[in-house]
C-alpha positions in Angstrom: 149.0 49.2 105.8 149.7 52.2 107.5 150.5 53.9 104.1 147.3 52.3 102.6 145.2 53.9 105.5 146.9 57.3 105.1 146.1 57.4 101.0 142.7 56.7 101.8 142.2 59.2 104.2 143.7 61.8 102.0 141.2 60.6 99.3 138.3 61.1 101.8 139.6 64.5 102.8 139.8 65.4 99.0 136.6 64.0 98.2 135.1 66.2 101.2 136.8 69.5 100.1 135.5 68.8 96.6 131.9 68.5 97.8 132.1 71.5 100.0 133.4 73.5 97.0 130.6 72.5 94.8 127.9 72.8 97.6 125.3 75.3 97.0 123.6 77.6 99.4 119.7 78.3 99.7 120.5 81.8 98.2 122.4 80.5 95.2 119.4 78.1 94.3 116.9 80.9 94.9 118.9 83.2 92.6 118.9 80.7 89.9 115.2 79.8 90.1 114.6 83.6 89.9 116.6 83.8 86.7 115.6 80.7 84.9 112.2 79.6 86.0 110.0 79.7 83.0 106.8 80.7 84.8 108.3 83.5 86.3 109.6 85.0 83.2 106.3 84.4 81.6 104.4 86.4 84.3 107.1 89.2 84.3 106.3 89.4 80.4 102.6 89.7 81.2 103.2 92.3 83.7 105.3 94.3 81.1 102.2 94.0 78.7 100.0 95.4 81.3 102.4 98.3 81.9 102.5 98.9 78.0 98.8 99.1 77.8 98.6 101.7 80.6 98.8 104.9 78.6 96.6 107.9 77.9 95.9 106.9 74.5 94.8 103.4 75.3 92.4 105.1 77.8 91.0 107.5 75.0 92.3 110.6 76.5 94.2 111.7 73.3 92.9 112.7 69.9 93.3 110.7 67.0 94.7 111.8 63.6 94.3 110.0 60.4 95.8 110.5 56.9 93.6 109.4 53.9 94.6 109.4 50.2 93.1 108.1 47.1 94.1 108.1 43.3 91.7 106.4 40.8 91.4 106.3 37.2 88.5 105.0 34.9 87.7 104.6 31.2 84.3 105.0 29.9 81.8 105.0 27.1 79.8 108.4 27.7 76.8 109.8 25.7 75.6 113.3 27.3 72.1 115.0 25.9 71.9 118.5 26.5 68.6 120.5 27.1 69.5 122.6 23.9 69.5 119.3 21.8 73.1 119.1 21.5 74.9 115.7 22.2 78.4 115.2 23.5 79.9 111.4 23.2 83.2 110.0 24.0 84.6 106.3 23.9 87.1 105.2 26.3 87.0 108.8 28.0 89.3 109.0 30.7 88.3 110.2 34.2 90.8 110.8 37.1 90.1 111.5 40.7 92.5 112.5 43.3 91.4 112.7 47.0 93.9 113.7 50.0 92.6 114.5 53.6 93.9 114.9 57.1 91.4 114.6 59.9 91.8 114.9 63.9 89.2 113.8 66.1 88.9 114.2 70.0 86.4 113.1 72.2 86.0 115.9 74.9 83.5 114.1 76.6 81.8 110.8 77.1 80.4 110.6 80.8 84.0 110.5 82.3 84.6 106.9 80.9 87.7 107.9 79.8 89.0 108.6 83.3 87.5 105.3 84.6 89.5 103.4 81.7 92.8 105.2 82.7 92.3 104.3 86.4 91.5 100.6 85.4 94.4 100.3 83.4 96.5 101.5 86.2 94.8 99.0 88.5 95.7 96.2 85.8 99.0 97.0 85.8 99.3 97.0 89.4 97.5 93.5 89.4 100.2 92.3 86.8 103.0 93.1 89.2 101.4 91.5 91.9 100.7 88.5 90.0 104.4 88.1 89.1 105.2 88.9 92.8 103.1 86.1 93.9 104.5 83.5 91.8 107.9 84.7 92.9 106.9 84.4 96.4 105.5 81.0 95.4 108.9 79.9 93.9 110.9 80.8 96.6 108.8 79.3 99.2 108.9 75.7 97.2 112.4 76.3 96.7 113.0 76.8 100.6 110.7 73.8 101.4 112.3 71.5 98.9 115.6 72.8 100.1 115.1 71.9 103.7 113.3 68.6 102.6 116.4 67.9 101.1 118.4 68.3 104.3 115.8 66.4 106.3 116.3 63.5 103.8 120.1 63.7 103.7 120.1 63.6 107.7 117.9 60.5 107.2 120.2 58.9 104.9 123.0 59.5 107.4 121.1 57.9 110.4 120.3 55.0 108.1 123.9 54.7 107.3 124.8 54.8 110.8 122.1 52.3 111.6 123.5 49.8 108.8 127.2 50.3 110.2 125.9 49.1 113.6 123.9 46.3 112.1 127.1 45.2 110.1 129.0 45.1 113.4 126.4 43.3 115.0 126.4 40.7 112.1 130.2 40.3 112.2 130.1 39.9 116.1 127.3 37.0 115.8 129.2 35.5 113.3 132.3 35.3 115.4 130.5 34.2 118.3 128.8 31.3 116.3 132.3 30.2 115.0 133.5 29.7 118.7 130.1 28.2 119.6 129.0 31.1 121.8 126.0 32.1 119.5 123.2 30.2 118.1 122.1 30.2 114.5 118.9 31.9 115.2 120.8 34.9 116.8 123.0 35.2 113.6 120.0 34.7 111.2 118.1 37.5 113.3 121.3 39.7 112.9 121.5 39.0 109.2 117.7 39.7 108.6 118.4 43.3 110.5 121.2 44.0 108.3 119.4 43.2 104.9 116.4 45.3 106.3 118.7 48.3 107.1 120.1 47.8 103.7 116.8 48.2 102.1 115.9 51.3 104.0 119.2 52.7 102.9 118.5 52.1 99.2 115.1 53.4 99.4 116.3 56.5 100.9 118.8 57.1 98.0 116.2 56.8 95.9 114.0 59.4 97.8 116.8 62.0 97.7 117.4 61.4 93.7 113.5 62.2 93.1 113.8 65.0 95.4 116.7 66.4 93.4 114.7 66.0 90.2 111.8 68.1 91.9 114.1 70.8 92.9 116.0 70.8 89.4 112.6 71.2 88.0 111.7 74.6 89.7 115.2 76.0 88.9 114.8 75.0 85.3 118.0 73.0 85.4 119.0 69.8 83.9 116.8 67.3 85.5 119.4 64.9 86.2 122.1 67.5 87.7 123.4 66.4 91.1 122.7 68.8 93.8 125.0 69.1 96.8 123.5 71.6 99.6 125.8 73.2 102.1 123.6 72.9 105.2 123.5 69.8 107.2 120.8 71.0 109.8 117.6 73.0 110.1 117.8 76.8 110.8 114.5 77.8 112.4 113.6 81.6 112.0 111.8 83.3 114.9 108.2 84.1 114.3 106.6 87.2 115.6 103.9 87.3 117.9 100.3 86.8 116.7 99.0 90.2 117.0 101.9 91.7 115.0 101.7 88.5 112.6 98.1 89.6 111.9 99.0 93.4 111.2 101.7 92.0 108.9 99.2 89.9 106.8 96.7 92.8 106.9 99.1 95.2 105.3 101.3 92.9 103.0 99.5 89.8 102.1 99.7 89.4 98.2 96.3 87.7 97.9 94.5 90.4 99.7 96.3 93.1 97.5 95.0 91.3 94.4 91.5 91.2 95.7 91.6 94.9 96.7 92.5 95.7 93.1 89.9 93.3 91.8 87.4 95.3 93.7 88.8 98.5 92.3 88.5 97.1 89.0 84.9 96.1 89.3 84.3 99.7 90.5 85.6 101.2 87.2 83.6 98.7 85.1 80.5 100.2 86.9 81.7 103.8 86.3 82.4 103.2 82.4 78.6 101.2 82.4 77.2 104.5 84.0 79.0 106.5 81.5 76.7 105.3 78.6 73.9 107.4 80.1 75.6 110.6 79.2 76.1 112.2 75.7 79.3 111.8 73.5 80.8 115.1 72.4 83.6 114.9 69.8 85.7 117.8 68.4 87.1 117.3 64.7 89.0 119.5 62.4 90.7 118.5 59.1 91.9 119.7 55.5 90.6 118.1 52.4 92.2 118.2 48.8 90.3 116.7 45.9 90.8 117.2 42.1 89.0 115.7 39.0 89.9 115.3 35.3 87.5 114.4 32.6 87.5 114.0 29.0 83.9 114.3 28.6 81.5 116.6 30.7 80.9 120.3 31.7 84.4 120.7 33.2 87.7 119.1 32.1 89.0 119.4 35.6 87.5 120.3 39.0 89.4 121.3 42.2 88.4 121.9 45.9 90.4 122.1 49.0 90.5 123.9 52.3 90.0 123.2 56.2 87.1 121.3 58.0 86.1 122.2 61.7 83.2 121.1 63.6 81.7 119.4 66.7 79.5 116.3 66.9 77.1 115.3 69.7 75.5 111.7 70.1 73.1 110.8 72.6 71.6 107.3 73.1 67.9 107.9 73.9 67.0 104.2 74.0 68.6 101.0 73.0 66.2 98.3 74.3 67.4 98.7 78.1 71.0 97.4 77.4 72.6 100.5 79.5 70.4 99.7 82.5 71.0 96.2 82.2 74.6 96.6 82.1 74.7 98.8 85.3 72.7 96.2 87.2 75.1 93.4 86.1 78.4 95.4 86.8 76.7 96.4 90.3 76.1 92.7 91.4 79.9 92.1 90.0 81.2 94.7 92.4 79.5 93.4 95.5 80.7 89.8 94.6 84.3 91.4 94.4 83.6 92.7 97.9 82.2 89.4 99.3 85.1 87.4 97.7 87.6 89.9 99.3 85.9 89.2 102.7 85.9 85.7 102.2 89.6 85.4 101.4 90.3 87.5 104.3 88.6 85.2 106.7 90.2 82.3 105.1 93.8 83.8 105.4 93.2 84.8 108.8 91.8 81.4 110.0 95.1 79.7 108.3 97.3 82.2 110.1 95.8 81.6 113.4 95.9 77.4 112.9 99.4 77.5 111.6 100.4 79.9 114.6 99.0 77.5 117.1 100.7 74.5 115.5 104.1 76.4 115.5 103.8 76.9 119.1 103.0 73.4 119.9 105.5 72.2 117.7 108.2 74.2 119.7 107.3 72.6 122.8 107.4 69.1 121.1 110.9 69.9 119.7 112.2 70.7 123.2 110.8 67.2 124.5 112.0 65.5 121.3 115.6 66.8 122.1 115.4 65.5 125.5 114.4 62.1 124.3 117.2 62.0 121.8 119.8 63.1 124.6 118.6 60.3 126.9 118.1 57.6 124.2 121.8 58.1 123.2 123.0 57.5 126.6 121.0 54.5 126.9 122.1 53.2 123.4 125.8 53.7 124.4 125.3 51.5 127.5 123.5 48.9 125.4 126.4 48.9 122.9 129.0 48.2 125.7 126.7 45.5 127.2 126.4 43.8 123.6 130.2 43.4 123.4 130.5 42.2 126.8 127.6 39.4 126.0 125.4 41.1 128.9 122.3 41.4 126.7 121.3 39.5 123.5 121.2 41.2 119.9 117.4 41.2 120.0 117.3 43.6 123.2 120.2 45.5 121.4 118.1 45.8 118.1 115.2 47.3 120.3 117.6 50.0 121.8 118.9 50.7 118.3 115.5 51.2 116.8 114.2 53.2 119.7 117.2 55.7 119.3 116.4 55.9 115.7 112.8 56.5 116.2 113.5 59.3 118.5 116.0 61.1 116.3 113.4 60.5 113.3 110.8 62.2 115.4 112.9 65.2 116.2 113.8 65.6 112.6 110.3 65.4 111.4 109.1 67.8 113.9 112.0 70.2 112.9 110.7 69.8 109.1 107.0 70.5 110.1 108.1 73.5 112.1 110.1 74.9 109.2 107.2 74.2 107.0 104.7 76.4 109.0 107.5 79.2 109.4 107.7 79.3 105.4 104.0 79.5 105.3 103.4 82.0 107.7 106.3 84.1 106.2 104.6 83.8 102.8 101.1 84.6 104.2 102.4 87.7 106.0 104.0 88.8 102.8 107.8 88.6 104.2 108.9 85.5 102.5 111.3 87.5 100.1 112.9 89.4 102.9 113.2 86.3 105.2 115.0 84.1 102.8 116.8 86.3 100.2 119.9 88.5 101.2 
């Protein structure tokens, strides 16, 4: 029997070391998500497209150069009558035309629209980077929350397992008492029902953990059925800055506010480009042309022209049905709306921060009280357990003590999880979620 116990102990130790070796830290899961998450990769590609578009040529600040060439041959039946009465005819007369030209065109003025467009492309590039960063922050927040949710559910599973072990002990105790006639069938039946109820809770909790692992694997772009073993067994709550400092961090680093600021600047560039249509457009152009014609019937058997071309063109829209005026009015409205949206987003974010901060303060106080309750109930439970063994209390009273201890422990874990969720939200709103949870 002793050898059997030693072998089993060795197996338990080896399994424990194996699980510890395969356990993943929060940082490792974040790294996997940032490398594999499909949406992050899509947004990074979109940000790269915006960066590729931010060029002087795309803004219209550079000249365009084109090279054109054409070669054509035709066969015509021709009859020509001249003023002196002579006639020249030809059947299937061959005519050949060769044309080559290179032309450069440069818009040197169009109401400063090119500068507004270049600014807009720069803002769009920054917006693409912020969109990518926003989803990265969202993904990191989701992983941190899911990770600690898994910590919570794993702790809960252990508590349910401990409760089931206690219920099994009580069931065995009532069975032995029943056999010697010191217990009733009702007490044994109640112990059996409690044991089966705790078994149901344990099975339900195991399923909850499996579903949570599936969700976490989805975020990580892993195999959905991959088993996840986490290294943390308890909550680690990070400190939260004081309210005034938190408000300053939100104002300077919040991703949504930065995006709205860029949207406001983009709307202003749209207004500048609309106003540019009221100014003339001036183009400089220069080129070189070459053409040669061969003809079997006509005054000349060949005709050749070549040489440079230089010029300037000016176009000015005098009236187009009020389209320019209408576009300017509409872009002014869009600009005003972007300012109002920014103010609205700012107000909502500040309100969220204040509510979350107040809830964080309240949770901190409740966690202190909950820890005190757990410590007190553990002492009460130890006393009740000894009294149950001695027969000083019945199974019903012991069950009440057992459930009270379990509820106090659950309350503490729920408060800690809620505090962690608020911590994650505040870090995200203040723009510090990446620095807080990534090494």
